[in-house]
ZASE-237763 format. One record per residue: residue in one letter; chain; x, y, z of N, C-alpha, C, O in turn. Coordinates in Angstrom, 2 decimals, padded with zeros to 5 digits. Example, Ala and Ser with C-alpha at 12.3 -4.5 7.8 and 13.67 -1.06 7.14 Angstrom:
residues 2
("a"; "A"; (013.19; -005.69; 007.80); (012.30; -004.50; 007.80); (013.20; -003.30; 007.80); (014.24; -003.32; 008.46))
("s"; "A"; (012.85; -002.25; 007.08); (013.67; -001.06; 007.14); (012.90; 000.03; 007.87); (013.41; 001.14; 008.04))
END
This chain:
residues 87
("q"; "A"; (-047.14; 026.49; -058.70); (-048.28; 027.19; -059.23); (-048.99; 027.87; -058.07); (-049.24; 027.25; -057.03))
("g"; "A"; (-049.32; 029.14; -058.26); (-049.98; 029.91; -057.25); (-051.44; 029.53; -057.05); (-052.02; 028.85; -057.90))
("r"; "A"; (-052.01; 029.94; -055.95); (-053.41; 029.62; -055.67); (-054.35; 030.66; -056.21); (-055.51; 030.34; -056.48))
("l"; "A"; (-053.92; 031.86; -056.38); (-054.79; 032.92; -056.88); (-054.79; 032.92; -058.41); (-053.74; 032.80; -059.05))
("r"; "A"; (-055.96; 033.05; -058.97); (-056.09; 033.10; -060.42); (-056.97; 034.27; -060.77); (-058.09; 034.39; -060.28))
("s"; "A"; (-056.46; 035.13; -061.59); (-057.20; 036.32; -061.98); (-057.90; 036.10; -063.32); (-057.35; 035.44; -064.20))
("s"; "A"; (-059.08; 036.65; -063.46); (-059.78; 036.57; -064.76); (-059.59; 037.87; -065.52); (-060.19; 038.08; -066.58))
("l"; "A"; (-058.73; 038.75; -064.99); (-058.53; 040.09; -065.58); (-057.05; 040.30; -065.86); (-056.21; 040.00; -065.02))
("l"; "A"; (-056.74; 040.82; -067.04); (-055.40; 041.21; -067.43); (-055.42; 042.65; -067.87); (-056.19; 043.00; -068.76))
("v"; "A"; (-054.59; 043.50; -067.28); (-054.51; 044.91; -067.62); (-053.13; 045.19; -068.20); (-052.11; 044.87; -067.59))
("l"; "A"; (-053.11; 045.78; -069.39); (-051.86; 046.11; -070.08); (-051.83; 047.58; -070.46); (-052.78; 048.09; -071.06))
("d"; "A"; (-050.79; 048.24; -070.12); (-050.63; 049.67; -070.42); (-049.62; 049.85; -071.55); (-048.42; 049.61; -071.38))
("e"; "A"; (-050.12; 050.26; -072.69); (-049.30; 050.52; -073.89); (-048.43; 049.31; -074.28); (-047.21; 049.46; -074.43))
("p"; "A"; (-049.01; 048.11; -074.45); (-048.21; 046.93; -074.80); (-047.71; 046.92; -076.22); (-046.88; 046.08; -076.57))
("l"; "A"; (-048.19; 047.82; -077.06); (-047.80; 047.82; -078.49); (-046.75; 048.87; -078.84); (-046.35; 049.00; -080.00))
("t"; "A"; (-046.31; 049.61; -077.84); (-045.33; 050.67; -078.07); (-044.06; 050.09; -078.69); (-043.51; 049.09; -078.22))
("h"; "A"; (-043.60; 050.74; -079.76); (-042.35; 050.37; -080.43); (-042.40; 049.05; -081.18); (-041.35; 048.51; -081.54))
("l"; "A"; (-043.60; 048.50; -081.42); (-043.73; 047.28; -082.18); (-044.16; 047.63; -083.62); (-044.92; 048.58; -083.85))
("d"; "A"; (-043.67; 046.85; -084.56); (-044.14; 047.05; -085.94); (-045.44; 046.31; -086.10); (-045.92; 045.68; -085.16))
("r"; "A"; (-046.02; 046.39; -087.31); (-047.33; 045.79; -087.54); (-047.36; 044.32; -087.20); (-048.30; 043.86; -086.55))
("s"; "A"; (-046.38; 043.56; -087.61); (-046.38; 042.10; -087.34); (-046.28; 041.85; -085.85); (-046.86; 040.89; -085.35))
("g"; "A"; (-045.56; 042.67; -085.15); (-045.49; 042.53; -083.67); (-046.79; 042.80; -083.01); (-047.19; 042.10; -082.08))
("r"; "A"; (-047.49; 043.84; -083.48); (-048.82; 044.19; -082.92); (-049.83; 043.07; -083.18); (-050.63; 042.72; -082.31))
("v"; "A"; (-049.79; 042.53; -084.38); (-050.68; 041.41; -084.72); (-050.37; 040.20; -083.86); (-051.28; 039.51; -083.40))
("a"; "A"; (-049.09; 039.92; -083.63); (-048.68; 038.76; -082.80); (-049.17; 038.93; -081.37); (-049.63; 037.97; -080.76))
("v"; "A"; (-049.06; 040.15; -080.81); (-049.58; 040.39; -079.46); (-051.06; 040.19; -079.43); (-051.57; 039.61; -078.47))
("g"; "A"; (-051.78; 040.66; -080.43); (-053.23; 040.49; -080.45); (-053.61; 039.00; -080.50); (-054.53; 038.57; -079.81))
("k"; "A"; (-052.93; 038.24; -081.30); (-053.22; 036.79; -081.36); (-052.91; 036.11; -080.07); (-053.65; 035.22; -079.64))
("l"; "A"; (-051.82; 036.51; -079.42); (-051.47; 035.91; -078.12); (-052.55; 036.22; -077.06); (-052.97; 035.33; -076.33))
("l"; "A"; (-052.98; 037.48; -077.00); (-054.00; 037.87; -076.03); (-055.33; 037.11; -076.31); (-056.00; 036.65; -075.38))
("n"; "A"; (-055.67; 036.99; -077.56); (-056.87; 036.25; -077.93); (-056.78; 034.80; -077.50); (-057.74; 034.24; -076.97))
("s"; "A"; (-055.62; 034.21; -077.72); (-055.47; 032.79; -077.33); (-055.51; 032.61; -075.81); (-056.00; 031.60; -075.31))
("l"; "A"; (-055.00; 033.61; -075.08); (-055.08; 033.53; -073.62); (-056.52; 033.59; -073.11); (-056.88; 032.90; -072.16))
("v"; "A"; (-057.34; 034.40; -073.74); (-058.74; 034.53; -073.36); (-059.51; 033.26; -073.73); (-060.39; 032.83; -072.98))
("r"; "A"; (-059.19; 032.68; -074.84); (-059.94; 031.50; -075.33); (-059.54; 030.20; -074.62); (-060.31; 029.23; -074.63))
("d"; "A"; (-058.36; 030.16; -074.00); (-057.88; 028.95; -073.31); (-058.55; 028.83; -071.96); (-058.30; 029.65; -071.08))
("p"; "A"; (-059.41; 027.83; -071.77); (-060.15; 027.68; -070.52); (-059.24; 027.42; -069.31); (-059.66; 027.66; -068.17))
("e"; "A"; (-058.05; 026.95; -069.50); (-057.15; 026.70; -068.37); (-056.58; 028.01; -067.81); (-056.08; 028.02; -066.68))
("n"; "A"; (-056.63; 029.08; -068.54); (-056.11; 030.36; -068.07); (-057.09; 031.10; -067.15); (-056.67; 031.96; -066.38))
("h"; "A"; (-058.38; 030.77; -067.21); (-059.40; 031.46; -066.42); (-059.41; 032.96; -066.67); (-059.86; 033.73; -065.81))
("l"; "A"; (-058.93; 033.40; -067.83); (-058.88; 034.79; -068.17); (-060.12; 035.13; -069.02); (-060.33; 034.54; -070.08))
("s"; "A"; (-060.92; 036.07; -068.54); (-062.12; 036.42; -069.29); (-062.11; 037.87; -069.81); (-062.86; 038.21; -070.73))
("t"; "A"; (-061.29; 038.70; -069.23); (-061.26; 040.13; -069.62); (-059.86; 040.60; -069.79); (-059.00; 040.34; -068.95))
("v"; "A"; (-059.63; 041.32; -070.90); (-058.34; 041.98; -071.16); (-058.60; 043.46; -071.31); (-059.38; 043.87; -072.17))
("i"; "A"; (-057.96; 044.26; -070.48); (-058.07; 045.73; -070.60); (-056.74; 046.20; -071.16); (-055.68; 045.96; -070.57))
("v"; "A"; (-056.79; 046.86; -072.31); (-055.60; 047.37; -072.94); (-055.72; 048.89; -073.03); (-056.70; 049.41; -073.56))
("i"; "A"; (-054.71; 049.58; -072.51); (-054.66; 051.04; -072.57); (-053.77; 051.44; -073.71); (-052.59; 051.11; -073.74))
("l"; "A"; (-054.36; 052.15; -074.67); (-053.61; 052.56; -075.88); (-053.90; 054.00; -076.19); (-055.00; 054.48; -075.94))
("q"; "A"; (-052.91; 054.69; -076.75); (-053.12; 056.03; -077.28); (-053.78; 055.95; -078.64); (-054.61; 056.78; -079.00))
("e"; "A"; (-053.39; 054.93; -079.40); (-053.89; 054.75; -080.76); (-054.26; 053.28; -080.95); (-053.44; 052.39; -080.74))
("f"; "A"; (-055.50; 053.05; -081.36); (-055.92; 051.66; -081.57); (-055.43; 051.21; -082.92); (-055.48; 051.97; -083.89))
("s"; "A"; (-054.98; 049.99; -083.01); (-054.42; 049.53; -084.29); (-054.84; 048.12; -084.57); (-056.00; 047.77; -084.37))
("e"; "A"; (-053.94; 047.30; -085.04); (-054.23; 045.91; -085.46); (-054.77; 045.04; -084.34); (-055.29; 043.96; -084.60))
("l"; "A"; (-054.67; 045.48; -083.12); (-055.15; 044.70; -081.99); (-056.66; 044.45; -082.10); (-057.15; 043.40; -081.67))
("e"; "A"; (-057.37; 045.40; -082.68); (-058.82; 045.27; -082.79); (-059.21; 044.07; -083.64); (-060.30; 043.53; -083.46))
("e"; "A"; (-058.37; 043.65; -084.54); (-058.67; 042.54; -085.43); (-058.64; 041.22; -084.70); (-059.11; 040.22; -085.24))
("s"; "A"; (-058.10; 041.18; -083.50); (-057.89; 039.92; -082.78); (-059.07; 039.53; -081.88); (-059.10; 038.41; -081.37))
("f"; "A"; (-060.02; 040.42; -081.68); (-061.11; 040.14; -080.76); (-062.47; 040.33; -081.44); (-062.63; 041.15; -082.34))
("s"; "A"; (-063.46; 039.54; -080.96); (-064.80; 039.62; -081.52); (-065.62; 040.67; -080.79); (-066.60; 041.18; -081.34))
("h"; "A"; (-065.26; 041.01; -079.54); (-066.03; 042.00; -078.74); (-065.04; 043.00; -078.15); (-064.09; 042.63; -077.47))
("i"; "A"; (-065.30; 044.27; -078.44); (-064.46; 045.32; -077.90); (-065.35; 046.46; -077.44); (-066.20; 046.94; -078.19))
("d"; "A"; (-065.15; 046.87; -076.20); (-065.85; 048.06; -075.67); (-064.82; 049.20; -075.62); (-063.72; 049.05; -075.08))
("l"; "A"; (-065.18; 050.30; -076.18); (-064.32; 051.48; -076.24); (-064.63; 052.40; -075.09); (-065.78; 052.81; -074.92))
("v"; "A"; (-063.62; 052.75; -074.30); (-063.77; 053.69; -073.19); (-062.91; 054.91; -073.53); (-061.70; 054.81; -073.70))
("e"; "A"; (-063.58; 056.04; -073.63); (-062.87; 057.30; -073.93); (-063.05; 058.26; -072.78); (-064.14; 058.39; -072.22))
("k"; "A"; (-061.96; 058.95; -072.43); (-062.05; 059.96; -071.37); (-061.79; 061.32; -072.02); (-060.76; 061.54; -072.66))
("t"; "A"; (-062.75; 062.21; -071.84); (-062.66; 063.56; -072.38); (-063.12; 064.54; -071.32); (-064.21; 064.40; -070.75))
("n"; "A"; (-062.30; 065.54; -071.05); (-062.65; 066.57; -070.08); (-063.05; 066.00; -068.73); (-063.95; 066.53; -068.08))
("g"; "A"; (-062.39; 064.93; -068.30); (-062.65; 064.37; -066.99); (-063.82; 063.40; -066.91); (-064.14; 062.88; -065.84))
("y"; "A"; (-064.47; 063.15; -068.05); (-065.62; 062.24; -068.08); (-065.31; 061.05; -068.96); (-064.71; 061.20; -070.02))
("s"; "A"; (-065.72; 059.87; -068.53); (-065.50; 058.65; -069.35); (-066.81; 058.27; -070.03); (-067.90; 058.35; -069.46))
("t"; "A"; (-066.64; 057.86; -071.29); (-067.77; 057.39; -072.06); (-067.46; 055.99; -072.56); (-066.38; 055.75; -073.10))
("v"; "A"; (-068.40; 055.06; -072.38); (-068.22; 053.69; -072.81); (-069.12; 053.44; -074.01); (-070.33; 053.67; -073.96))
("t"; "A"; (-068.51; 052.96; -075.11); (-069.23; 052.56; -076.28); (-069.19; 051.03; -076.33); (-068.15; 050.45; -076.64))
("p"; "A"; (-070.34; 050.35; -076.03); (-070.31; 048.87; -076.00); (-070.04; 048.31; -077.41); (-070.28; 048.95; -078.43))
("s"; "A"; (-069.53; 047.10; -077.38); (-069.20; 046.43; -078.64); (-070.41; 045.86; -079.33); (-071.50; 045.75; -078.75))
("i"; "A"; (-070.19; 045.52; -080.56); (-071.18; 044.77; -081.31); (-070.63; 043.33; -081.44); (-069.49; 043.07; -081.06))
("d"; "A"; (-071.42; 042.44; -081.96); (-071.04; 041.01; -081.98); (-070.23; 040.62; -083.19); (-070.30; 039.47; -083.62))
("k"; "A"; (-069.46; 041.52; -083.74); (-068.55; 041.17; -084.83); (-067.33; 042.07; -084.74); (-067.39; 043.16; -084.16))
("p"; "A"; (-066.22; 041.63; -085.30); (-065.01; 042.47; -085.21); (-065.18; 043.82; -085.90); (-065.88; 043.94; -086.90))
("y"; "A"; (-064.54; 044.82; -085.36); (-064.56; 046.14; -085.99); (-063.57; 046.20; -087.13); (-062.53; 045.54; -087.08))
("n"; "A"; (-063.89; 046.96; -088.15); (-062.89; 047.26; -089.18); (-062.05; 048.43; -088.71); (-060.85; 048.50; -088.97))
("s"; "A"; (-062.70; 049.34; -088.03); (-061.98; 050.52; -087.55); (-062.86; 051.21; -086.54); (-064.08; 051.20; -086.68))
("f"; "A"; (-062.27; 051.81; -085.53); (-063.08; 052.60; -084.58); (-063.54; 053.92; -085.19); (-064.24; 054.69; -084.54))
("q"; "A"; (-063.17; 054.18; -086.42); (-063.68; 055.35; -087.10); (-065.17; 055.15; -087.38); (-065.87; 056.11; -087.70))
("d"; "A"; (-065.66; 053.91; -087.26); (-067.06; 053.63; -087.48); (-067.96; 054.28; -086.44); (-069.15; 054.48; -086.68))
("f"; "A"; (-067.39; 054.61; -085.28); (-068.19; 055.24; -084.23); (-068.47; 056.66; -084.62); (-069.13; 057.39; -083.88))
END
């Protein structure tokens, strides 16, 4: 076991080529990793072209959008989103 422990996990397009059940399974796995205190994982950054079933797996999601070279952060609310179309 290594000595370094990160509290951050960054994933780039982890849902590519997965069907709905695969995307849901990845979301549940990531959620369980964050909730397990032995993992010391507190933040998951997921880079996606299209947000999907992954949003159902977390209670807090901050949306970061980059447009014309500028990033905008939309902070989460304290309940799961039904869809980012709500923004």
